[in-house]
Backbone as CSV, one residue per row, in Angstrom:
resi,resn,N_x,N_y,N_z,CA_x,CA_y,CA_z,C_x,C_y,C_z
1,MET,-31.326,-40.840,29.259,-30.097,-41.553,29.517,-30.012,-41.833,31.023
2,PRO,-29.847,-43.076,31.374,-29.813,-43.416,32.801,-28.489,-43.002,33.447
3,ILE,-28.542,-42.789,34.760,-27.350,-42.433,35.530,-26.502,-43.682,35.708
4,LEU,-25.193,-43.534,35.421,-24.282,-44.675,35.542,-23.858,-44.872,36.983
5,ASN,-23.485,-46.091,37.271,-22.935,-46.436,38.573,-21.596,-45.713,38.723
6,PRO,-21.332,-45.025,39.847,-20.066,-44.310,40.036,-18.835,-45.204,39.903
7,LEU,-18.950,-46.490,40.219,-17.816,-47.403,40.091,-17.482,-47.701,38.627
8,ILE,-18.409,-47.419,37.737,-18.171,-47.581,36.298,-17.804,-46.234,35.664
9,PHE,-18.524,-45.171,36.072,-18.337,-43.858,35.452,-16.951,-43.275,35.712
10,TYR,-16.533,-43.198,36.983,-15.291,-42.498,37.313,-14.038,-43.173,36.754
11,PRO,-13.927,-44.511,36.800,-12.751,-45.115,36.150,-12.714,-44.874,34.629
12,SER,-13.881,-44.941,33.982,-13.893,-44.698,32.534,-13.587,-43.229,32.237
13,TYR,-14.073,-42.323,33.090,-13.782,-40.899,32.915,-12.288,-40.631,33.120
14,ALA,-11.688,-41.242,34.112,-10.249,-41.074,34.374,-9.444,-41.627,33.197
15,PHE,-9.818,-42.803,32.682,-9.106,-43.378,31.540,-9.217,-42.465,30.317
16,GLU,-10.412,-41.929,30.072,-10.619,-41.022,28.930,-9.770,-39.762,29.070
17,THR,-9.700,-39.196,30.274,-8.902,-37.996,30.519,-7.416,-38.281,30.314
18,ILE,-6.940,-39.391,30.839,-5.522,-39.765,30.664,-5.217,-39.990,29.196
19,LYS,-6.106,-40.661,28.483,-5.909,-40.922,27.053,-5.803,-39.618,26.262
20,LYS,-6.669,-38.632,26.554,-6.616,-37.343,25.862,-5.322,-36.605,26.178
21,ASN,-4.906,-36.618,27.452,-3.668,-35.943,27.825,-2.449,-36.578,27.172
22,VAL,-2.440,-37.881,27.017,-1.333,-38.556,26.331,-1.308,-38.132,24.863
23,LYS,-2.471,-38.046,24.219,-2.526,-37.609,22.819,-2.011,-36.178,22.675
24,TYR,-2.436,-35.276,23.569,-1.957,-33.891,23.529,-0.450,-33.836,23.746
25,GLY,0.038,-34.617,24.703,1.477,-34.638,24.977,2.280,-35.123,23.782
26,LEU,1.788,-36.168,23.107,2.479,-36.678,21.918,2.473,-35.638,20.793
27,ALA,1.372,-34.917,20.633,1.312,-33.880,19.609,2.299,-32.759,19.922
28,ILE,2.396,-32.372,21.190,3.335,-31.325,21.584,4.769,-31.791,21.364
29,LEU,5.083,-33.027,21.745,6.435,-33.558,21.523,6.780,-33.616,20.041
30,SER,5.819,-33.986,19.217,6.047,-34.024,17.778,6.354,-32.627,17.243
31,ALA,5.607,-31.620,17.715,5.852,-30.244,17.279,7.217,-29.756,17.749
32,ILE,7.610,-30.107,18.963,8.922,-29.704,19.477,10.035,-30.353,18.664
33,ARG,9.885,-31.640,18.350,10.901,-32.331,17.527,11.016,-31.693,16.153
34,LEU,9.875,-31.357,15.529,9.895,-30.722,14.217,10.569,-29.356,14.289
35,PHE,10.264,-28.573,15.319,10.888,-27.265,15.488,12.399,-27.393,15.632
36,ARG,12.839,-28.330,16.449,14.288,-28.525,16.635,14.953,-28.961,15.335
37,LYS,14.290,-29.848,14.594,14.857,-30.322,13.332,15.009,-29.166,12.341
38,VAL,13.996,-28.328,12.236,14.052,-27.199,11.303,15.061,-26.153,11.760
39,SER,15.090,-25.850,13.049,15.999,-24.806,13.533,17.460,-25.235,13.496
40,ARG,17.739,-26.535,13.503,19.130,-27.010,13.450,19.601,-27.334,12.043
41,ASP,18.724,-27.237,11.068,19.104,-27.547,9.694,20.059,-26.475,9.173
42,PRO,21.239,-26.866,8.687,22.190,-25.860,8.206,21.714,-25.130,6.940
43,ARG,20.807,-25.712,6.195,20.332,-25.097,4.948,18.972,-24.413,5.129
44,ARG,18.598,-24.104,6.364,17.269,-23.533,6.603,17.089,-22.150,5.989
45,THR,18.169,-21.398,5.818,18.047,-20.058,5.229,17.903,-20.099,3.712
46,GLU,18.199,-21.226,3.112,18.101,-21.346,1.647,16.687,-21.678,1.189
47,TYR,15.826,-22.126,2.115,14.482,-22.535,1.735,13.650,-21.335,1.315
48,THR,12.861,-21.515,0.276,11.920,-20.477,-0.161,10.747,-21.133,-0.881
49,ASP,9.635,-20.468,-0.849,8.471,-20.877,-1.634,7.684,-19.613,-1.982
50,LEU,6.599,-19.769,-2.675,5.840,-18.618,-3.167,5.309,-17.747,-2.031
51,ALA,4.944,-18.361,-0.907,4.355,-17.594,0.187,5.352,-16.661,0.863
52,ILE,6.637,-17.038,0.877,7.621,-16.199,1.564,8.569,-15.499,0.604
53,THR,8.278,-15.578,-0.677,9.083,-14.880,-1.666,8.759,-13.390,-1.614
54,PRO,9.755,-12.525,-1.602,9.468,-11.084,-1.603,8.677,-10.691,-2.850
55,PRO,7.767,-9.722,-2.718,6.960,-9.328,-3.879,7.810,-8.691,-4.969
56,GLU,7.386,-8.921,-6.200,8.074,-8.336,-7.352,7.366,-7.050,-7.761
57,ASP,8.047,-6.231,-8.539,7.467,-4.953,-8.951,6.273,-5.113,-9.886
58,ASP,6.261,-6.160,-10.687,5.200,-6.321,-11.682,4.145,-7.342,-11.259
59,GLU,4.014,-7.612,-9.970,3.043,-8.609,-9.514,1.616,-8.248,-9.883
60,HIS,1.270,-6.972,-9.808,-0.109,-6.608,-10.096,-0.454,-6.789,-11.568
61,GLU,0.545,-6.876,-12.442,0.257,-7.146,-13.848,0.241,-8.643,-14.155
62,THR,0.953,-9.454,-13.352,1.076,-10.868,-13.677,0.131,-11.769,-12.899
63,LEU,-0.267,-11.408,-11.700,-1.116,-12.285,-10.898,-2.560,-12.240,-11.377
64,SER,-3.147,-13.414,-11.515,-4.526,-13.483,-11.998,-5.509,-12.935,-10.980
65,LEU,-5.126,-12.874,-9.709,-5.999,-12.297,-8.696,-6.388,-10.870,-9.061
66,PHE,-5.436,-10.116,-9.594,-5.703,-8.728,-9.960,-6.296,-8.599,-11.358
67,GLN,-6.027,-9.551,-12.227,-6.477,-9.447,-13.616,-7.869,-10.041,-13.838
68,ASP,-8.195,-11.117,-13.121,-9.435,-11.840,-13.397,-10.616,-11.406,-12.533
69,THR,-10.397,-10.554,-11.561,-11.492,-10.131,-10.696,-11.949,-8.725,-11.075
70,THR,-13.192,-8.423,-10.743,-13.755,-7.125,-11.124,-13.154,-5.975,-10.327
71,GLY,-12.824,-6.196,-9.068,-12.270,-5.131,-8.254,-10.766,-5.010,-8.343
72,GLY,-10.129,-5.888,-9.090,-8.671,-5.875,-9.183,-8.116,-4.599,-9.774
73,GLY,-8.720,-4.133,-10.861,-8.247,-2.899,-11.499,-8.405,-1.695,-10.597
74,ALA,-9.535,-1.629,-9.889,-9.762,-0.506,-8.968,-8.776,-0.546,-7.809
75,ALA,-8.492,-1.736,-7.303,-7.538,-1.864,-6.199,-6.147,-1.434,-6.640
76,ILE,-5.767,-1.818,-7.837,-4.449,-1.431,-8.358,-4.375,0.081,-8.524
77,ALA,-5.439,0.681,-9.054,-5.447,2.135,-9.244,-5.336,2.861,-7.909
78,ARG,-6.071,2.393,-6.884,-5.987,3.010,-5.554,-4.584,2.873,-4.975
79,LYS,-3.986,1.683,-5.122,-2.650,1.458,-4.583,-1.618,2.335,-5.284
80,LEU,-1.696,2.416,-6.600,-0.738,3.240,-7.340,-0.880,4.718,-6.977
81,MET,-2.138,5.189,-6.793,-2.343,6.572,-6.417,-1.785,6.833,-5.008
82,ALA,-2.038,5.921,-4.079,-1.529,6.086,-2.717,-0.005,6.039,-2.699
83,ASP,0.592,5.148,-3.494,2.052,5.091,-3.571,2.630,6.392,-4.117
84,GLN,1.974,6.954,-5.126,2.449,8.214,-5.709,2.364,9.343,-4.695
85,VAL,1.259,9.401,-3.953,1.097,10.449,-2.948,2.137,10.284,-1.844
86,ARG,2.365,9.039,-1.393,3.381,8.798,-0.367,4.758,9.228,-0.839
87,THR,5.071,8.942,-2.092,6.370,9.320,-2.639,6.508,10.834,-2.683
88,GLU,5.457,11.524,-3.125,5.506,12.982,-3.186,5.647,13.596,-1.797
89,ILE,4.928,13.059,-0.838,4.999,13.584,0.523,6.375,13.315,1.121
90,ALA,6.928,12.141,0.874,8.244,11.828,1.417,9.317,12.715,0.797
91,ALA,9.101,13.133,-0.450,10.088,13.978,-1.118,10.076,15.402,-0.582
92,LYS,8.931,15.858,-0.139,8.822,17.222,0.385,9.085,17.213,1.886
93,LYS,9.421,18.371,2.405,9.562,18.495,3.852,8.181,18.772,4.428
94,CYS,7.813,18.021,5.436,6.509,18.207,6.068,6.561,19.380,7.028
95,LEU,5.485,20.141,7.026,5.379,21.257,7.954,5.019,20.741,9.337
96,THR,5.438,21.448,10.339,4.994,21.102,11.682,3.553,21.562,11.828
97,PRO,2.727,20.759,12.509,1.333,21.151,12.663,1.220,22.478,13.406
98,ARG,0.381,23.347,12.876,0.156,24.646,13.501,-1.178,24.622,14.231
99,LYS,-1.442,25.672,14.973,-2.710,25.775,15.681,-3.848,25.792,14.662
100,GLY,-4.833,24.930,14.875,-5.980,24.876,13.985,-5.826,23.867,12.860
101,ILE,-4.675,23.208,12.749,-4.472,22.210,11.696,-4.029,20.915,12.360
102,LEU,-4.787,19.863,12.110,-4.486,18.560,12.670,-4.103,17.639,11.526
103,CYS,-2.909,17.080,11.556,-2.477,16.179,10.494,-3.157,14.835,10.690
104,VAL,-3.608,14.239,9.583,-4.368,12.994,9.650,-3.642,11.910,8.879
105,ASN,-4.125,10.705,9.047,-3.595,9.546,8.341,-3.807,9.732,6.836
106,LEU,-2.811,9.361,6.047,-2.887,9.544,4.604,-4.016,8.726,3.987
107,GLU,-4.232,7.496,4.474,-5.308,6.669,3.930,-6.663,7.317,4.194
108,GLN,-6.827,7.921,5.390,-8.076,8.605,5.682,-8.261,9.799,4.755
109,ALA,-7.187,10.512,4.488,-7.276,11.680,3.608,-7.659,11.260,2.198
110,LEU,-7.110,10.140,1.729,-7.445,9.682,0.381,-8.849,9.111,0.318
111,ALA,-9.290,8.459,1.404,-10.607,7.835,1.407,-11.726,8.869,1.531
112,ASN,-11.470,9.993,2.212,-12.499,11.003,2.439,-12.026,12.353,1.928
113,PRO,-11.917,12.542,0.623,-11.392,13.807,0.114,-12.321,14.982,0.338
114,SER,-13.591,14.745,0.607,-14.541,15.851,0.726,-14.770,16.284,2.166
115,ARG,-13.998,15.810,3.117,-14.232,16.124,4.521,-13.266,17.169,5.050
116,GLY,-12.971,18.173,4.294,-12.127,19.240,4.771,-10.668,18.857,4.846
117,VAL,-10.269,17.860,4.080,-8.883,17.422,4.094,-8.183,18.066,2.913
118,ALA,-7.029,18.636,3.155,-6.292,19.294,2.089,-4.821,18.999,2.252
119,GLU,-4.104,19.009,1.139,-2.658,18.844,1.209,-2.062,20.220,1.408
120,GLN,-1.280,20.346,2.466,-0.686,21.634,2.775,0.791,21.420,3.046
121,GLY,1.619,21.940,2.192,3.054,21.820,2.395,3.529,20.387,2.362
122,GLY,2.916,19.550,1.536,3.334,18.166,1.416,2.800,17.276,2.508
123,GLN,1.805,17.746,3.264,1.282,16.956,4.356,-0.233,16.989,4.281
124,ALA,-0.858,15.822,4.403,-2.313,15.787,4.391,-2.799,16.297,5.729
125,CYS,-3.572,17.367,5.712,-4.016,17.993,6.953,-5.510,18.231,6.912
126,ARG,-6.107,18.206,8.092,-7.526,18.508,8.226,-7.618,19.786,9.042
127,ILE,-8.400,20.725,8.534,-8.603,21.959,9.277,-9.476,21.633,10.470
128,ASN,-8.947,21.866,11.652,-9.629,21.487,12.875,-9.437,22.614,13.883
129,PRO,-10.503,23.274,14.302,-10.328,24.356,15.265,-9.779,23.830,16.579
130,VAL,-8.601,24.260,16.953,-7.983,23.843,18.199,-7.903,25.058,19.098
131,SER,-8.369,24.912,20.315,-8.358,26.056,21.222,-7.052,26.172,21.983
């Protein structure tokens, strides 16, 4: 590709840069106008669609994502077990951590049951020598 004459290159480069900046500015103005229109709408709190609808209790039984996929049943079983454990732990009073016992994240305790993690007094704890 040959080198262009500077009297041709720089004006075309300046025009291209200005053209791009005008396009960006128009896009930003359009977004600002849309935001103002939505935020000033008196019925904006009444709007709803599937994406922002609060989840229902029976979603895991009705959604095909959980029914038609191979891992759906396993995911539901893990979630139900974790929910049950959380409910049981919330119902009991948790012990304050003592020397030698480090309380761990509940998901970690459920994911790694064979790593010295035990439920003690309603709290998932890992025996950890603390000096």
